[in-house]
C-alpha positions as a Markdown table, in Angstrom:
| # | Residue | x | y | z |
|---|---|---|---|---|
| 1 | Met | -83.6 | 96.1 | -23.7 |
| 2 | Leu | -82.1 | 92.6 | -23.0 |
| 3 | Lys | -83.0 | 90.6 | -19.9 |
| 4 | Trp | -80.3 | 89.0 | -17.7 |
| 5 | His | -81.2 | 85.5 | -19.0 |
| 6 | Ser | -81.0 | 86.5 | -22.6 |
| 7 | Tyr | -77.3 | 87.4 | -21.8 |
| 8 | Arg | -76.9 | 84.2 | -20.0 |
| 9 | Lys | -78.1 | 82.4 | -23.0 |
| 10 | Ala | -76.2 | 84.5 | -25.1 |
| 11 | Ala | -72.6 | 83.1 | -23.1 |
| 12 | Val | -73.9 | 79.7 | -23.4 |
| 13 | Leu | -74.3 | 79.9 | -27.1 |
| 14 | Leu | -71.0 | 81.5 | -27.5 |
| 15 | Phe | -69.3 | 78.7 | -25.2 |
| 16 | Leu | -70.4 | 76.1 | -27.4 |
| 17 | Thr | -69.5 | 77.4 | -30.8 |
| 18 | Val | -65.8 | 79.0 | -29.6 |
| 19 | Pro | -63.1 | 76.3 | -30.0 |
| 20 | Leu | -61.0 | 75.7 | -26.8 |
| 21 | Val | -57.3 | 75.3 | -27.2 |
| 22 | Ile | -55.9 | 72.7 | -25.0 |
| 23 | Gly | -52.4 | 71.5 | -25.0 |
| 24 | Gly | -51.6 | 73.7 | -27.9 |
| 25 | Glu | -54.0 | 71.9 | -30.1 |
| 26 | Glu | -57.7 | 73.0 | -31.0 |
| 27 | Ala | -60.4 | 70.7 | -29.9 |
| 28 | Lys | -64.2 | 71.4 | -29.9 |
| 29 | Ser | -66.3 | 72.0 | -27.0 |
| 30 | Gly | -69.9 | 70.9 | -26.8 |
| 31 | Ser | -70.3 | 67.2 | -27.4 |
| 32 | Asp | -66.6 | 66.5 | -28.2 |
| 33 | Thr | -64.7 | 65.6 | -25.4 |
| 34 | Pro | -61.7 | 67.7 | -25.0 |
| 35 | Arg | -58.3 | 65.7 | -25.3 |
| 36 | Met | -54.8 | 66.6 | -24.4 |
| 37 | Ala | -53.0 | 66.6 | -27.8 |
| 38 | Tyr | -49.8 | 65.1 | -28.4 |
| 39 | Gly | -48.2 | 66.8 | -31.0 |
| 40 | Lys | -48.1 | 66.0 | -34.9 |
| 41 | Gly | -46.2 | 63.0 | -35.9 |
| 42 | Thr | -45.5 | 61.5 | -32.5 |
| 43 | Ala | -45.7 | 58.0 | -31.7 |
| 44 | Ala | -48.6 | 58.5 | -29.4 |
| 45 | Gly | -50.6 | 61.2 | -31.8 |
| 46 | Ser | -54.3 | 60.8 | -31.4 |
| 47 | His | -54.2 | 57.0 | -30.9 |
| 48 | Phe | -53.0 | 56.8 | -27.4 |
| 49 | Ser | -56.3 | 55.3 | -26.3 |
| 50 | Gln | -55.6 | 52.5 | -28.9 |
| 51 | Leu | -52.2 | 51.8 | -28.3 |
| 52 | Ala | -52.9 | 51.9 | -24.5 |
| 53 | Asp | -55.6 | 49.4 | -24.9 |
| 54 | Lys | -53.0 | 47.3 | -27.0 |
| 55 | Ala | -50.6 | 47.4 | -24.1 |
| 56 | Leu | -53.1 | 46.8 | -21.4 |
| 57 | Ala | -54.6 | 43.8 | -23.3 |
| 58 | Ala | -50.8 | 42.6 | -23.6 |
| 59 | Met | -50.1 | 43.1 | -19.7 |
| 60 | Arg | -53.4 | 41.4 | -18.8 |
| 61 | Ala | -52.3 | 38.5 | -20.9 |
| 62 | His | -49.1 | 38.2 | -19.5 |
| 63 | Ala | -50.4 | 38.6 | -16.0 |
| 64 | Ser | -52.9 | 35.9 | -16.8 |
| 65 | Ser | -50.0 | 33.5 | -18.1 |
| 66 | Leu | -48.1 | 34.2 | -14.7 |
| 67 | Gly | -50.9 | 33.6 | -12.5 |
| 68 | Val | -50.9 | 37.1 | -11.2 |
| 69 | Thr | -53.5 | 39.6 | -10.6 |
| 70 | Gly | -53.6 | 43.3 | -9.8 |
| 71 | Val | -53.6 | 46.4 | -11.6 |
| 72 | Ala | -52.1 | 47.5 | -14.8 |
| 73 | Leu | -51.4 | 50.8 | -16.3 |
| 74 | Val | -50.0 | 52.9 | -19.3 |
| 75 | Ala | -49.1 | 56.5 | -19.5 |
| 76 | Tyr | -47.6 | 58.6 | -21.7 |
| 77 | Phe | -46.1 | 62.1 | -21.3 |
| 78 | Glu | -44.2 | 64.5 | -24.0 |
| 79 | Gly | -40.7 | 65.8 | -23.7 |
| 80 | Asp | -38.1 | 65.1 | -21.0 |
| 81 | Asp | -39.6 | 66.5 | -18.3 |
| 82 | Ile | -42.8 | 65.6 | -17.1 |
| 83 | Gln | -45.7 | 68.4 | -17.3 |
| 84 | Ser | -48.6 | 66.3 | -17.9 |
| 85 | Trp | -49.5 | 62.9 | -18.9 |
| 86 | Glu | -52.3 | 60.8 | -20.3 |
| 87 | Ser | -53.2 | 57.2 | -18.7 |
| 88 | Lys | -55.2 | 54.4 | -18.5 |
| 89 | Met | -55.3 | 51.5 | -16.3 |
| 90 | Ile | -57.2 | 48.3 | -15.9 |
| 91 | Val | -58.2 | 45.8 | -13.1 |
| 92 | Val | -56.7 | 42.4 | -13.5 |
| 93 | Gly | -58.3 | 40.3 | -11.3 |
| 94 | Lys | -58.1 | 42.5 | -7.9 |
| 95 | Arg | -57.6 | 46.0 | -7.2 |
| 96 | Lys | -56.7 | 45.5 | -3.8 |
| 97 | Asp | -55.3 | 43.1 | -1.3 |
| 98 | Pro | -57.8 | 43.4 | 1.8 |
| 99 | Ser | -56.9 | 44.2 | 5.3 |
| 100 | Thr | -56.6 | 41.4 | 8.1 |
| 101 | Ala | -56.2 | 41.5 | 11.8 |
| 102 | Thr | -52.6 | 41.3 | 11.2 |
| 103 | Asp | -51.8 | 43.1 | 7.9 |
| 104 | Pro | -53.3 | 46.4 | 6.8 |
| 105 | Gly | -53.8 | 45.4 | 3.3 |
| 106 | Ala | -52.7 | 47.1 | 0.0 |
| 107 | Asn | -54.2 | 49.5 | -2.4 |
| 108 | Leu | -52.8 | 48.1 | -5.9 |
| 109 | Leu | -53.9 | 51.0 | -7.9 |
| 110 | Ala | -52.2 | 53.6 | -5.6 |
| 111 | Ile | -49.1 | 51.4 | -5.4 |
| 112 | Ala | -49.2 | 51.3 | -9.2 |
| 113 | Tyr | -49.2 | 54.9 | -9.8 |
| 114 | Ala | -46.7 | 55.5 | -7.4 |
| 115 | Lys | -44.3 | 53.2 | -9.4 |
| 116 | Ala | -45.2 | 55.0 | -12.5 |
| 117 | Ala | -44.6 | 58.5 | -10.8 |
| 118 | Glu | -40.9 | 57.2 | -9.8 |
| 119 | Ala | -40.4 | 56.2 | -13.3 |
| 120 | Ala | -41.6 | 59.7 | -14.4 |
| 121 | Asp | -39.7 | 61.6 | -12.2 |
| 122 | Thr | -36.3 | 59.5 | -12.6 |
| 123 | Leu | -36.7 | 58.6 | -16.5 |
| 124 | Lys | -35.6 | 55.2 | -15.0 |
| 125 | Pro | -37.8 | 51.9 | -13.9 |
| 126 | Ser | -39.0 | 52.4 | -10.2 |
| 127 | Gly | -36.7 | 50.8 | -8.0 |
| 128 | Ser | -33.8 | 51.9 | -9.5 |
| 129 | Ala | -33.8 | 55.7 | -9.2 |
| 130 | Gly | -30.1 | 56.1 | -7.6 |
| 131 | Arg | -31.3 | 58.6 | -5.2 |
| 132 | Pro | -32.9 | 58.7 | -1.7 |
| 133 | Leu | -36.7 | 58.1 | -2.0 |
| 134 | Met | -39.0 | 60.8 | -1.7 |
| 135 | Thr | -42.3 | 61.1 | 0.3 |
| 136 | Gly | -45.0 | 59.0 | -1.9 |
| 137 | Glu | -42.4 | 56.6 | -3.4 |
| 138 | Phe | -41.4 | 53.4 | -2.2 |
| 139 | Gly | -38.9 | 52.3 | -4.4 |
| 140 | Trp | -40.6 | 49.1 | -5.3 |
| 141 | Ser | -39.9 | 47.4 | -8.9 |
| 142 | Gly | -42.6 | 47.0 | -11.5 |
| 143 | Ser | -42.5 | 49.8 | -13.7 |
| 144 | Val | -41.0 | 50.2 | -17.1 |
| 145 | Ile | -40.2 | 53.3 | -19.1 |
| 146 | Arg | -39.2 | 53.7 | -22.7 |
| 147 | Lys | -38.4 | 56.5 | -24.6 |
| 148 | Ser | -40.2 | 57.1 | -27.8 |
| 149 | Lys | -39.8 | 59.7 | -30.4 |
| 150 | Ser | -41.3 | 63.1 | -28.9 |
| 151 | Gly | -41.7 | 61.6 | -25.0 |
| 152 | Tyr | -41.8 | 58.9 | -22.6 |
| 153 | Trp | -43.9 | 55.6 | -22.4 |
| 154 | Ile | -44.6 | 54.1 | -18.6 |
| 155 | Ala | -46.3 | 50.6 | -17.9 |
| 156 | Ala | -46.7 | 49.8 | -14.2 |
| 157 | Phe | -48.1 | 46.7 | -12.7 |
| 158 | Ser | -48.7 | 45.9 | -8.8 |
| 159 | Gly | -50.0 | 42.7 | -7.4 |
| 160 | Gly | -47.4 | 40.1 | -8.0 |
| 161 | Lys | -43.7 | 39.7 | -6.9 |
| 162 | Ser | -41.4 | 42.1 | -8.0 |
| 163 | Glu | -40.0 | 40.2 | -11.1 |
| 164 | Asp | -43.4 | 39.2 | -12.1 |
| 165 | Asp | -44.8 | 43.2 | -12.0 |
| 166 | Val | -41.7 | 44.0 | -13.9 |
| 167 | Ala | -42.5 | 41.2 | -16.5 |
| 168 | Val | -46.0 | 42.3 | -17.1 |
| 169 | Ser | -45.0 | 45.8 | -17.6 |
| 170 | Thr | -42.1 | 44.8 | -20.0 |
| 171 | Ala | -44.7 | 43.0 | -21.9 |
| 172 | Gly | -47.2 | 45.9 | -22.2 |
| 173 | Leu | -44.7 | 48.3 | -23.5 |
| 174 | Asp | -43.0 | 45.5 | -25.8 |
| 175 | Ser | -46.4 | 45.4 | -27.6 |
| 176 | Ile | -46.5 | 48.7 | -28.6 |
| 177 | Leu | -42.9 | 50.0 | -28.7 |
| 178 | Thr | -39.5 | 48.4 | -30.0 |
| 179 | Lys | -36.8 | 48.3 | -28.2 |
| 180 | Glu | -34.0 | 50.7 | -28.3 |
């Protein structure tokens, strides 16, 4: 007769050998990190991380050329209605503006993601929704969004003036996507 610890060992062994299904694609468990799949033949494919790194490098370079610091992010989601996305971000010199006696400061990471979230919801650059702002949205410019073959790419930057944030975000998407 098997004891309880034998059942637990069998369950762990079974978990480590059975494939997981994530986003409609199979990913191995165990030492492999599961990743959201994008579907076959998309612009992102399994290369999201490489494309995001390229876009973030372009954003860092453009921010540097403009003399601005802040937070840059790139995100991708499939389809026309966001249900999930994958994103990467980098700090370009600073992650926040510290508070002072007269200013509460700014969490640039939160602002960049709010800009990207507004773009994901409206499928337009942040600040141009054409509708009343929802809670969590600021209506600040700084993100850009472009349709690809099977989904949308978003780049957002926070830390400079609005026109600089837009220019940095545009440089990111220009580095990986052609304008349509």
